[in-house]
C-alpha positions in Angstrom: -12.1 13.6 10.6 -9.4 11.0 9.8 -10.3 8.5 7.0 -10.0 5.1 7.7 -9.8 2.3 5.3 -9.7 -1.3 4.9 -7.6 -3.8 2.4 -9.7 -5.7 0.0 -7.7 -8.7 1.0 -9.3 -8.7 4.5 -12.9 -8.6 3.0 -14.2 -12.1 1.6 -12.5 -12.9 -1.7 -15.6 -14.0 -4.0 -18.4 -11.5 -3.7 -19.3 -8.9 -6.1 -17.5 -5.5 -5.6 -20.7 -3.6 -4.3 -21.3 -6.4 -1.4 -17.5 -5.5 -0.9 -18.1 -2.0 -0.8 -21.2 -2.6 1.4 -19.5 -4.7 4.0 -16.7 -2.0 4.5 -19.5 0.3 5.1 -21.2 -1.9 7.6 -18.0 -2.3 9.5 -17.5 1.3 9.3 -14.9 2.4 7.2 -14.5 4.8 4.8 -12.8 3.4 1.8 -11.0 0.1 0.2 -7.7 -0.1 -0.9 -7.9 -2.4 -4.3 -5.4 -5.0 -4.7 -3.4 -5.7 -8.2 -1.2 -8.4 -7.3 0.9 -10.8 -9.3 -1.9 -13.3 -9.9 -3.4 -13.7 -13.0 -7.1 -13.1 -11.6 -6.1 -10.0 -10.4 -3.7 -8.5 -12.8 -7.1 -9.3 -15.4 -8.5 -6.4 -13.9 -6.0 -3.7 -16.1 -8.0 -5.0 -18.8 -11.4 -4.4 -17.8 -13.9 -3.3 -20.3 -15.5 0.0 -20.1 -18.6 -1.4 -18.9 -16.4 -3.2 -15.9 -15.1 0.1 -15.0 -18.8 1.9 -15.0 -19.9 -0.7 -12.8 -17.6 -0.3 -10.2 -17.6 3.3 -10.2 -21.8 2.8 -9.7 -20.8 0.5 -7.0 -18.8 3.3 -5.5 -21.2 6.0 -5.8 -24.3 3.8 -4.7 -22.3 2.1 -1.2 -20.6 5.6 -0.4 -17.3 3.9 0.1 -14.8 5.4 -2.1 -11.7 3.4 -3.5 -8.6 5.7 -2.9 -5.9 3.6 -3.8 -4.5 0.7 -5.5 -2.1 -1.6 -4.3 -0.1 -2.6 -7.5 2.0 -5.6 -5.8 2.0 -7.1 -9.5 5.3 -5.6 -9.9 6.6 -8.5 -7.9 6.0 -11.1 -10.8 7.0 -8.2 -13.4 9.9 -5.7 -11.7 11.0 -2.5 -13.2 14.7 -3.8 -12.1 14.3 -7.0 -14.0 17.6 -8.3 -15.7 15.3 -9.5 -18.5 14.1 -6.8 -21.0 10.7 -8.2 -21.6 9.8 -8.5 -18.0 11.0 -4.7 -17.8 8.6 -3.9 -20.7 5.8 -5.8 -19.1 6.5 -4.2 -15.8 5.8 -0.6 -17.8 3.0 -2.2 -19.6 1.2 -3.0 -16.4 2.0 0.5 -14.9 0.4 2.2 -17.8 -2.8 0.3 -17.6 -3.2 0.8 -14.2 -3.0 4.6 -14.3 -5.5 4.5 -16.8 -7.7 2.2 -14.7 -6.8 4.6 -11.8 -8.3 7.4 -13.8 -11.0 5.8 -15.2 -12.0 5.0 -11.5 -11.3 7.9 -9.5 -8.5 6.2 -7.8 -5.9 8.8 -6.7 -3.2 6.9 -5.5 -1.3 3.7 -6.9 0.9 2.2 -4.4 4.2 0.6 -5.6 6.2 -2.5 -4.2 9.1 -0.9 -3.4 11.5 -3.7 -5.1 13.9 -3.5 -7.4 13.4 -7.2 -8.0 12.0 -10.1 -6.0 12.6 -13.4 -7.6 15.8 -12.4 -8.9 19.1 -11.6 -7.4 19.7 -8.1 -6.9 22.9 -6.0 -7.7 23.8 -2.1 -9.0 22.3 -3.1 -12.4 18.7 -3.6 -10.9 19.0 -0.7 -9.3 19.8 1.1 -12.1 16.9 -0.4 -14.1 14.4 0.1 -11.2 15.2 3.7 -11.3 15.1 4.3 -14.9 11.5 2.8 -15.1 10.3 4.4 -12.2 11.2 7.8 -13.8 9.2 6.6 -16.7 6.4 5.5 -14.5 6.0 8.6 -12.5 5.9 10.8 -16.2 3.3 8.4 -17.2 1.2 9.3 -13.9 1.9 12.8 -14.0 0.2 13.2 -17.4 -3.1 11.5 -15.8 -2.7 13.5 -12.5 -2.3 10.1 -10.6 0.3 9.8 -7.6 2.6 7.1 -7.2 3.6 6.3 -3.8 6.5 3.5 -2.6 5.3 1.0 0.1 8.2 1.0 2.7 8.6 -2.8 2.6 9.6 -6.3 3.9 12.8 -6.0 1.5 16.0 -4.8 2.1 15.9 -2.5 -1.1 13.3 0.0 0.5 12.9 -1.1 3.8 13.0 2.6 5.0 12.2 6.0 4.6 15.8 7.1 4.7 16.2 4.4 1.3 12.8 5.9 0.1 14.6 9.5 0.1 17.7 8.7 -1.6 15.4 7.1 -4.5 13.5 10.5 -4.3 16.3 12.3 -5.1 17.2 10.3 -8.1 13.2 10.9 -9.3 12.3 14.4 -7.7 8.8 14.8 -8.9 5.8 15.9 -7.0 3.9 12.6 -8.5 6.2 10.1 -6.5 5.7 9.8 -2.9 5.9 7.5 0.1 3.3 5.1 1.5 5.1 4.1 4.9 3.8 0.5 6.0 4.3 0.8 10.2 4.8 -2.5 10.6 7.1 -2.9 8.1 9.3 -0.1 9.3 9.2 -1.1 12.8 10.5 -4.6 12.0 13.8 -3.8 10.6 16.3 -3.3 13.7 18.4 -0.4 11.9 15.2 1.7 11.9 14.3 4.0 14.6 10.3 4.4 13.5 9.8 7.8 15.3 12.8 9.2 13.0 11.7 7.4 10.1 8.5 9.1 10.0 10.3 12.5 10.9 12.2 12.1 7.9 9.4 11.3 5.4 6.7 13.4 7.0 6.3 15.8 4.0 6.3 13.0 1.3 3.9 10.8 3.3 0.6 10.2 1.6 -1.0 7.3 3.2 -0.1 4.8 6.2 -0.3 1.3 6.2 -1.2 -0.2 10.2 -0.3 -3.8 11.1 1.7 -5.6 13.5 4.9 -7.2 12.7 7.8 -9.4 14.4 11.2 -8.1 14.5 13.6 -9.2 12.6 16.8 -10.3 14.5 20.2 -12.3 14.1 18.4 -15.5 14.3 14.7 -14.8 13.2 13.9 -13.3 9.8 10.7 -11.5 10.9 7.3 -11.8 10.3 5.7 -9.3 7.9 2.2 -10.6 7.5 -1.0 -12.0 9.3 0.6 -11.2 12.8 -2.2 -11.1 15.0 -3.1 -7.6 16.3 -1.5 -6.6 19.3 0.9 -9.5 19.5 3.5 -8.5 17.2 6.2 -5.7 18.3 5.1 -2.9 16.7 4.5 0.5 19.3 1.0 1.6 17.4 1.0 4.2 20.1 4.2 5.6 19.8 4.1 6.1 16.1 0.6 7.8 15.7 1.9 9.9 18.2 4.6 11.0 16.2 2.5 11.3 13.1 0.1 13.5 15.0 2.9 15.8 16.1 4.0 15.7 13.0 0.8 17.1 11.7 -0.1 13.8 9.8 -4.0 13.9 8.6 -3.8 11.8 5.9 -5.5 8.3 5.6 -4.9 5.3 7.8 -5.2 1.8 6.3 -6.0 -1.8 8.2 -4.0 -4.2 6.3 -5.2 -7.6 6.7 -5.4 -10.9 4.7 -8.3 -12.3 5.8 -10.0 -12.9 2.7 -10.0 -16.4 2.8 -11.1 -16.4 6.5 -13.7 -18.7 7.9 -15.4 -15.3 9.6 -13.3 -12.3 7.8 -16.4 -9.9 9.4 -15.4 -10.8 13.2 -11.5 -10.6 12.0 -11.8 -7.1 10.9 -14.0 -5.8 13.4 -11.5 -7.1 16.2 -8.6 -5.5 14.4 -10.6 -2.2 13.9 -11.6 -2.7 17.9 -7.9 -3.3 18.7 -6.6 -0.2 16.6 -9.6 2.7 17.2 -8.5 3.6 20.8 -4.8 3.8 19.9 -5.7 6.3 17.3 -7.9 8.2 19.5 -5.3 8.4 22.4 -2.8 9.6 19.8 -5.5 12.2 19.1 -6.8 11.1 15.9 -11.1 11.3 15.6 -11.9 8.6 13.3 
């Protein structure tokens, strides 16, 4: 059986963790991916007390729904590659706290955004700083047996598994792997989706599923909130490739319906769209 998860930002925002996990269970998901994004509200989770961490562990045990991964997109605001030394120091502080939180919660995998910088101009120096601090981060994670995985992004810095592999050569650790987003890989015209998956199969630890619209000469692409089935992603082709390659890891439906009028129905619709495709590709969910 393949484990299917749902992104925290798909579920209602202003509910408790036990309510969130129970809703995921009711919708038929095996796990939730926690978000620690660049907002002060979610970054504050890094400073949860022991009691707050224990309450979430209890909610996981009570609901039977796991939190396998944390999407640590807070580094978009505080990137490893920043030219500002204080921001780079903040990035490493965030990383250390996230690893400690993952260790306390039993989370196996922290997904890192594949940006050297986001709000600054990119340069050879921002790439060097990114690699320098990624090495430090991987060593911190290894000490706690927490996996770090880089997401293939909506950003040219790491928008393919080929580019991840170039970074991986600079940081050759078993604690650094790749977390491909099928929609993001698909949207870039220079990528052959099947070939990219073939190039990364020995490093893929989890997979994001979402629809996207392709980048063209006159369109920047759309990487978020594309209705399922209305984008350009060949889900069946990608999933059949992964099945042929022997991938049996988790899949996560990535959605941003946390403030929608009826997130429950939106998630249900997404699952109804994806399940037949997963099954046709040979996955038992």
